[in-house]
C-alpha positions as CSV (number, residue, x, y, z in Angstrom):
1,M,0.0,0.0,0.0
2,F,1.3,3.4,-1.0
3,K,2.0,5.7,2.1
4,L,1.5,9.5,1.8
5,K,2.9,10.3,5.2
6,P,6.5,10.9,4.0
7,L,5.2,13.2,1.3
8,L,2.9,15.4,3.5
9,P,5.6,18.1,4.2
10,I,6.4,18.4,0.5
11,L,2.7,18.6,-0.5
12,T,2.0,21.2,2.3
13,A,4.9,23.4,1.1
14,C,3.6,23.3,-2.5
15,M,0.1,24.3,-1.4
16,V,1.3,27.2,0.6
17,A,3.5,28.4,-2.3
18,A,0.6,28.1,-4.7
19,A,-1.7,30.1,-2.3
20,A,0.9,32.8,-2.0
21,L,1.0,33.3,-5.8
22,T,-2.7,34.0,-5.8
23,L,-2.4,36.9,-3.2
24,P,-2.1,40.5,-4.4
25,A,1.3,41.9,-4.4
26,A,2.1,44.0,-1.3
27,P,2.5,47.7,-1.9
28,A,6.1,48.9,-2.5
29,V,7.7,50.7,0.4
30,A,7.6,54.5,-0.2
31,S,11.0,55.9,-1.0
32,S,12.5,58.6,1.2
33,I,14.1,60.2,-1.8
34,P,12.1,62.8,-3.6
35,D,10.8,61.8,-7.0
36,Y,12.0,65.0,-8.6
37,P,15.5,66.4,-9.3
38,F,16.7,68.1,-6.1
39,V,19.7,69.4,-4.2
40,H,20.3,68.9,-0.5
41,V,22.4,71.6,1.2
42,T,23.3,72.8,4.7
43,G,23.5,76.5,5.6
44,S,24.8,78.1,8.7
45,N,25.2,81.4,10.5
46,F,27.6,82.3,13.3
47,R,27.4,85.1,15.8
48,I,29.2,86.4,18.8
49,E,26.9,88.3,21.2
50,M,27.4,90.0,24.6
51,P,24.9,88.5,27.1
52,D,22.7,90.8,29.2
53,I,21.3,88.2,31.7
54,A,22.8,85.5,33.8
55,T,22.1,82.9,36.5
56,L,24.3,81.7,39.3
57,D,24.0,78.4,41.1
58,F,25.9,77.3,44.2
59,Q,25.6,75.2,47.4
60,V,25.7,76.3,51.0
61,V,27.3,73.5,53.0
62,A,28.0,73.2,56.8
63,A,29.0,70.2,58.9
64,D,29.0,69.8,62.7
65,A,28.4,67.1,65.3
66,D,25.3,69.2,66.3
67,P,22.8,69.5,63.4
68,A,21.4,72.7,64.9
69,A,24.8,74.3,64.9
70,A,25.3,73.4,61.2
71,R,21.8,74.9,60.4
72,A,22.8,78.1,62.2
73,V,25.8,78.4,59.9
74,I,23.7,77.9,56.8
75,D,21.2,80.5,58.0
76,A,24.0,83.0,58.7
77,R,25.5,82.5,55.2
78,M,22.1,82.9,53.5
79,A,21.7,86.2,55.4
80,E,25.0,87.4,53.9
81,V,23.8,86.4,50.4
82,R,20.6,88.3,50.8
83,E,22.4,91.4,52.1
84,L,24.7,91.3,49.0
85,M,21.7,91.0,46.8
86,R,20.0,94.0,48.5
87,K,23.1,96.1,47.9
88,L,23.0,95.2,44.2
89,S,19.3,95.9,44.0
90,I,18.6,92.3,43.1
91,E,15.0,91.3,44.0
92,E,14.4,88.6,46.6
93,D,12.1,86.9,44.1
94,D,15.1,86.4,41.8
95,M,16.6,83.9,44.3
96,Q,15.4,80.3,44.8
97,V,16.5,78.3,47.7
98,R,15.8,74.6,47.9
99,E,15.1,72.9,51.2
100,V,18.0,72.1,53.5
101,R,19.1,68.4,53.2
102,Q,20.8,66.5,56.1
103,S,23.1,63.5,55.9
104,V,25.8,61.8,58.0
105,R,29.4,61.9,56.8
106,K,31.4,58.7,56.7
107,E,34.1,60.1,58.8
108,R,33.4,60.6,62.5
109,N,34.7,63.0,65.2
110,A,37.7,61.9,67.2
111,D,35.4,60.9,70.0
112,G,33.4,58.7,67.6
113,A,30.4,61.0,67.4
114,P,28.7,61.3,64.0
115,V,29.2,64.4,61.8
116,Y,26.1,65.8,60.3
117,E,26.3,67.6,56.9
118,L,23.6,70.1,56.0
119,S,23.3,71.6,52.5
120,C,21.0,73.6,50.3
121,D,21.1,74.6,46.6
122,V,20.7,78.3,45.7
123,H,19.8,79.7,42.3
124,I,20.0,83.4,41.6
125,R,18.7,85.0,38.4
126,L,20.5,88.2,37.3
127,R,18.6,90.5,35.1
128,N,21.5,92.8,34.4
129,T,25.0,91.4,33.8
130,A,26.5,94.7,34.9
131,N,26.1,93.3,38.4
132,W,27.8,90.0,37.6
133,P,31.4,90.9,38.8
134,A,30.0,92.2,42.1
135,L,27.7,89.2,42.6
136,G,30.1,86.5,41.5
137,G,33.1,88.0,43.1
138,G,31.2,88.8,46.3
139,L,30.1,85.2,46.8
140,L,33.1,83.3,45.5
141,G,35.5,82.7,48.4
142,K,32.9,83.0,51.2
143,P,33.1,80.2,53.7
144,N,30.6,77.4,53.3
145,L,29.8,78.3,49.7
146,D,30.7,75.7,47.0
147,S,29.8,74.0,43.7
148,F,29.5,77.2,41.7
149,A,28.1,77.3,38.1
150,A,27.1,80.2,36.0
151,D,25.0,80.6,32.8
152,F,24.9,83.6,30.5
153,D,22.1,84.3,28.1
154,L,20.3,87.0,26.0
155,S,16.9,88.5,26.9
156,T,16.4,88.9,23.1
157,M,17.5,85.3,22.3
158,D,14.3,84.4,20.4
159,Q,14.7,87.4,18.1
160,V,18.4,86.6,17.6
161,N,17.5,82.9,16.9
162,D,14.9,84.0,14.2
163,E,17.5,86.2,12.5
164,M,20.1,83.5,12.5
165,V,17.7,81.0,11.0
166,A,16.9,83.4,8.2
167,A,20.6,84.0,7.6
168,A,21.3,80.3,7.6
169,I,18.6,79.7,5.0
170,A,20.1,82.5,2.8
171,D,23.5,80.8,3.1
172,A,21.9,77.5,2.1
173,R,20.2,79.1,-0.9
174,R,23.5,80.6,-2.0
175,R,25.3,77.3,-1.8
176,A,22.4,75.5,-3.7
177,E,22.5,78.1,-6.5
178,V,26.2,77.5,-7.0
179,M,25.6,73.8,-7.2
180,A,22.6,74.1,-9.5
181,A,24.5,76.4,-11.9
182,A,27.5,74.1,-12.0
183,G,25.1,71.3,-13.1
184,G,23.4,73.3,-15.7
185,R,20.2,73.7,-13.7
186,R,18.1,76.5,-12.3
187,L,17.3,76.5,-8.6
188,G,13.6,75.9,-7.9
189,P,11.6,76.4,-4.7
190,M,12.5,75.2,-1.3
191,M,10.7,71.9,-0.7
192,A,11.8,71.0,2.8
193,A,13.8,72.6,5.6
194,T,14.9,71.4,9.1
195,P,16.7,73.7,11.5
196,D,19.2,72.2,14.0
197,A,19.1,73.3,17.6
198,L,20.9,76.6,18.2
199,K,24.4,75.7,19.5
200,K,27.0,77.4,21.5
201,L,30.6,76.7,20.5
202,G,32.1,76.9,23.9
203,T,33.0,79.8,26.1
204,T,36.0,81.9,26.8
205,L,37.0,79.1,29.2
206,G,36.5,76.4,26.6
207,L,34.1,74.4,28.7
208,E,30.9,72.7,27.9
209,R,28.1,71.3,30.0
210,D,25.1,69.3,28.9
211,E,25.7,69.5,25.2
212,F,23.2,71.9,23.6
213,R,19.8,71.4,25.1
214,V,18.4,74.8,24.4
215,E,21.9,75.5,24.3
216,R,22.1,78.9,23.5
217,R,24.0,79.7,26.7
218,A,27.6,80.3,27.6
219,R,28.6,78.5,30.8
220,A,31.2,79.1,33.3
221,P,32.8,76.2,35.1
222,S,30.1,73.7,35.9
223,N,29.7,72.9,39.6
224,Q,33.3,73.5,40.4
225,R,34.7,73.7,43.9
226,A,35.3,77.3,45.0
227,A,38.9,76.6,45.7
228,D,39.5,75.4,42.1
229,I,38.0,78.5,40.4
230,D,40.1,81.3,39.0
231,R,38.5,84.4,40.4
232,E,39.6,86.7,37.6
233,T,38.1,84.5,35.0
234,F,35.0,83.7,37.0
235,V,33.9,87.3,37.4
236,M,34.2,88.0,33.6
237,V,31.0,88.2,31.6
238,Q,31.5,85.5,28.9
239,L,30.7,86.1,25.3
240,L,28.0,84.0,23.6
241,K,29.3,82.1,20.6
242,L,26.3,80.9,18.6
243,R,25.9,78.8,15.5
244,Q,22.6,78.0,13.8
245,S,22.4,75.4,11.0
246,V,19.6,74.4,8.6
247,D,19.2,71.4,6.3
248,I,17.2,72.3,3.1
249,V,16.0,70.5,0.0
250,F,15.6,72.6,-3.1
251,R,13.9,71.5,-6.3
252,L,16.0,71.7,-9.4
253,E,14.5,73.0,-12.6
254,N,15.7,72.7,-16.2
255,G,18.3,75.1,-17.2
256,A,17.8,77.9,-19.8
257,P,17.2,76.5,-23.2
258,A,20.4,76.0,-25.2
259,K,21.1,78.2,-28.2
260,A,20.5,76.5,-31.5
261,R,23.7,75.6,-33.2
262,P,24.2,77.0,-36.7
263,S,23.6,74.4,-39.4
264,K,26.6,73.2,-41.3
265,K,27.0,74.4,-44.8
266,P,26.6,71.6,-47.4
């Protein structure tokens, strides 16, 4: 008797293949390349601006075997900070102070008693960088103040950003026109454009922090210990070095019609 069992896998495969041939073809995957002649270019614009606003961040830290004594030191230092702000006509609302945190240090006193460390973060917004040397220089070097970081910015940054985007697009168009002309084409309309995030190219200190988020800021040393900061450099208002780039796709049109060649004489 003839047995079909050994042939079942082969028959099944043939049936599946036959069924697949009767199915409609799947649609082709759309191409990410435009279906017209185009040129893709990058344009950019660079500026150096003098900032007019700034922020300063630092920590107030005190340690003692008695937490109450450490808290008294923090309160005394914060009173000094507020007094300096008052002298510089900086509003109290321009300072934010986070709640005081308490922890126990690994090292202990000579008598084995624990050492408590209390700290709080302070953020000061400066609406006029003319006060920066007095504010930064007045706080740097004070006891119990540490982990300094400064940011500089422009109050008109949105306007500057718009101007830089327009200038970067003009630069891209110029580059595209050169390429189109070299290829015997005319530059058509802009079909797509994507701006990159506005970037800072470093500061006078050559330092970076948190690579370009809204990164239009120049930053002083990020969270450095007060003892490691050069005072003369720290109190300088740092220039903003900004670069804006755009990626653009332009359509290419046919070039000007070629002149008719004179017919050859018979």
